[in-house]
N, C-alpha and C positions, 0 to 999 in steps of 0.2 A: 495481537492482530488475528481478528476474523476474514477468513478465508470465501467470504460469500461473494463475493465479487466473482468469484472464478464456478458459480452455483450454473450459470448459463453454459460453459464449454464443457461440464460432464454429465448434461442430460443427454445427449445425444452419445451410443458406441462409438467405439472407435470404426477402423482409421482417422487418425488426423492428420489434416497440415497443419503446422506453426511455423510462421512466418513471422521474425522479428528484422526490421530496416529503420533505415536513421531517412526520417522523413522533414528534418531541417526548414526551413525558413528561411534559412539566415549567406545564401551562397546565392551566385549571377543564374538565372534560369533555374530555382530549383525544382518543377514539374518535370524537365528534361531528366534533370537529375536522378528526379525517384524513378522514373519511367524506365532510364537503364537498368538503376539496382534490382526494381523488378523482374524486369527480362530477365535478369540472369537467374535470380532466384525463381521465377517460373520452367525457366529450362531443365534447373539442380529438383523441380520439383517431379516435373512430368521424369525425367531418368528413376527417380525414386517410386516411379509407379502411380504418380495420381494422376489420373482422367480429368480429361479438361472443363465438363465442371463444374471442377473440386479449385482447380484453377481457377475458371471462368470468376467463382463465387469471389475469390480472395480478391481478382484481379478491380471489381467492381468496391472494394472498402480502402484499397490501398493508396494513398495520399489524399482521403475525404478528408484529413483534417485542415485544410486548406486554411482555415479560420484562426489556426493558432499561430503566433509568429516566433521566431527565434531560435531556438537550438531544441532539438524533442525527436522523437522515434516513436514509434505506431508495432505494435503485438496485436497479431490479425491470427484466425482460426478458422478452420473448416471442418462439416465432415458430411459427406453424401451429398456433398456438390451443395450442402447450404454452411453459411456462415454464422455462426455459435458465438463469436465474441472480438468482439473489435477493442482492444483497451489502447492508451495514448501512454508512452513513454515519458518522462521526465528529462530522461537523459537520452542520449541516442545508444545503440547494443553497438558494442566494443568491431564487432561485427556481425554485414547483412548478412542472414542464416534462413534457409525454410527447411524440415525434414518435414520426412512423412512418415508417420509410426503409430504403432498401436495405443500407445499413453501420448497427448498432448508435451509437448514442451513447454510448460506454465514456470519449471521455476526462473527463469530471467525475469518474470515477470511480477511474479513474488518478487524477489528480488528488488525488486525498485518498487515498491509499496513500502519497505522494510523504510522508517521504525511505525511509520502509520499512523502518527501523533496528533491530536484533533486542536486546531488551533484558532484564535481572532488577531485578524489584523487588524488596527486603525488606522488613518492618517492623517493629519489635522493640519489644513492649510490656515493661515492666515492672509489676507490679503489687503488689510490696509494699509498706511501709511508708516514707513518707519523707525518714523519716532512716536504714534499714536498710539493708544489701545480702544481708543472707544469710538473711530470709525474704524466701516467697512465693512467684510464680511467674512466669518470663519466656517471652512467647508470642512466638513469632516464626511471620508469614506470608513466603512469598515465590513467586512467579510471573512466569513470563517470559511476552514479549510482543513484537510487531511495532507501531513505533510512526509513526505516530496509532492504526493502524485499531485497533489491542488495547483502547485507551481503549472502545471497544462489545464488542469480542469477545476478554472478555478469557480466559488462557491456562487451563490446570488450575494449582491452588494447593495448593504444600506448605505444612502446618498443625503445627506443636509446641509441644508448652508445658512447661518446664522450671523444675523445683525450684531457685530461685536460690541452696540454696547448693549444687547441682554445676554451675552456668552458663558457671564457665570451664571444667569438663571436657567438659562437650557442646561447646561450641563448636567443638572439634577435629571430632566427627565431623560435627556440621553443617557445617559448613563445608567439607567433603570429598562434600557430598550436595549439598550448594551450587556447588559448583567442578564435578560431574558435570550438574546441570542446567543450569547457565551453558554451559559447552559443547554440549553436546546442541541447545542454542538459536542457539550459533556469536554469544552477547551480544558487545555492541562495550562496553558499559556496564553497572554492576550500580548500582543508585540506593537506597541505601541512608535510609531515616528511622527516626524514634522516641525514646525513649528515649534520651537522650545514656549515660549510665553503660553500659547493654545493650548500643549499637551500639559502642560502645568496647572491651569485651570480643571478641564475636565479631571484628570488621576487625581484632583483633590476631592473631587464631587462624587467620584465610583464609589458603588457599593463594598463594604468593606472585604464581602466575599469575592471580589472584582479584582479590587486592588492588588490582593496578595499576588496575582497571580501575572500584576503588572511587570515585563521586559521593556525595558526603553532603549532605542536604536537610535545611531544615525547613520548619517548618510544622505543622499538622494531620495526621494520618494516620490517619485512619478506616480500617477493614477492611471494613465491611457495606453499600458503596452500594450493589454489585451495577455497577458501572465495574470501572476495572484498578486497582489497586495504584499509590497516590502520582499516581495519576491531575493533579490540578493542579503538583504539582514535576516532572511527564515534560517536558510544554512549556515552562517553562522550562531544560531539560535541554537538550532535545534541537530548539526551533526553529532554523532557521537551519542544522544541520550536517548533513551527506552519511556516508551508512554505510559501516563501513570498507571494504566491499566497492565500493563504489561508489566511493571514492577511491582506490582501488586502481587502478581502469580508468580514472579519469582522470590518474591520473599514467603511466599506461601509453602512454595519445594523446599525449598530451604529449611524452615522450621515443622515442615510433615516430616523431611530425611531427616532428622535431627532427634524425631521422634516415633521414626520405625511407621511413618502414618505411609498413606497409599499413593503411595509413589512409583514410580517405576523408572530407572535409570541400567543405558546400555541398550543397546540394539536390538537383543532378543526380547529383554524385557519390553521395552517397548512395543514390537511388532505383537507379541502375544496380547497388549494388553488392544493395542487397535484392531486388532481379530475379533475379542469380544465390546467392541464400540465399549472402552472402559476410560478412553482416554478422554479430558474434559481441556487440557491445552498441552500440547508438543513445545519443548523447549532445544534447542540447536544451541549448541556452540557456531554450529555452521551446516548447510544442507547437506549431508552426505557424497551429492556428486553423483559420476559414472560409475563408481566404484564406493563400497559393495553392491551387488544387485542382486532385487530381491526377486522371488517367483510370485508372481499374480494368476487371478482369475479374471470374471467378468465383475464383480463384484467390490464399494471400497475395502469394503473388510477382508477380502481375498488376497490377503499377500504373505507370503512365509522367507525362511529363512534359505530350506532348501523344497525341491518340488515334490519330493518324496512328503513331508510335512503337509505338503497343499494338498496331495493328491489322499493322504488319511481323514483329509476332510471331505472328499466325496466331489472335489473340483475335480473339472474335464479339462484337458488338453491347457496345464499351466505353462505359464511361458514367463522367460526373465526379462525383465524390467528394470530399469535405473534404478537404486529406489531412493532419490531424490521425486519423482515423478511418482513412484508409488505409495511415498508414503500422503506426498503433497494431497493425491486422490484419495486418500484414504481420510483424511483432515475436512477437507469439503462434504465426502459422504457421511460423516460420523459428525458434521459440524463442529468439530472441536478447533482450539484455535489454536496458532503459532506464537512461537516469543524465541526472537533469538536476540541469546545473551552473551556477552564477551567472555572468554574463559579468564580473564580476568575478576571479576565479579562473582562469576560460576564456572566448575570446572565439570564439567558429568562426562562418567566413565561412557567408552567410546562418541564421547558428543554429544549425545541423548540422551533424554529423560523427557519423563511424562509425569503429570496433576493428573489422578485419576478420578474418573466420579465417582465412584463404591470401592470400599478394601477388598480383597479376596474374603472368604470366609477362611477362619485361619481353624486347621484340622488341629483337636484336643492332642495334647503328646500323653 
């Protein structure tokens, strides 16, 4: 999983105000409810030392996602009186929160991006007579996205309306268009729902490369919800699954570890590799959370297990920060990837390991 979406956040130095709140529109008077939540968070930020310019910058963004219907949340970050990142959450946070700190509280936002699976969703509706397959129209809508965040930030949608009489022939041309769209999105899966007859005709005429990725789903297939196509079905398809690229990285790690190749494992070894910008991908069974803490400096690669180690690198005024926040900043700063893998699939020492960009030179014995 690439963390490039966080790059604007770390382009500014701290301190940061980090706000997470429920901005769902499935309640009566949602704007009033959001305003009440924000009022409490604004007071909390003021008590923590945030100035008015900072809270005003946040206030302009809070609740600005009114066009998104249903249940969702918002993650908003500001520094030095300027909004630096406004992210949508497919699920509301468990608790509204606001922090004013030297590093941004980006981990809950990262967690809601996992596992970041690219896909294409296709819905086909047949609008003809119930006993005829030669009259009426077939409508097709297709949309690429990255699950789960695309449930609240759906991508550009392809729409086609085809006469039933020409549906068999049109599917060949449509299949090539869908294949091109799926390739651009690097889709791991193509989730198809809708009318069974029309879907069967389409699937049989898709290119083989696309047909191998088909996942058929049932259930209601509305297309005007303002959310992602096939949103309820996507959860059933992708929950507990890893993105194909992440799976490849896990397999590479397992192979390298078996051959004593360029990997690191355990917090100390991984932090040492991050200091050198050596990490291509960080693998975690879970992000370490607030404990243990790491010592950090002003730069992403300035992190260490102890204050003395960081001071030995010439870092002035090192400070203690949450390990997960320090690791995320280091990954963004060095453009490394993050892979969350279950312990049942790969048990990592201290829950953390890394694929390295290069191996350390071996010292002759």
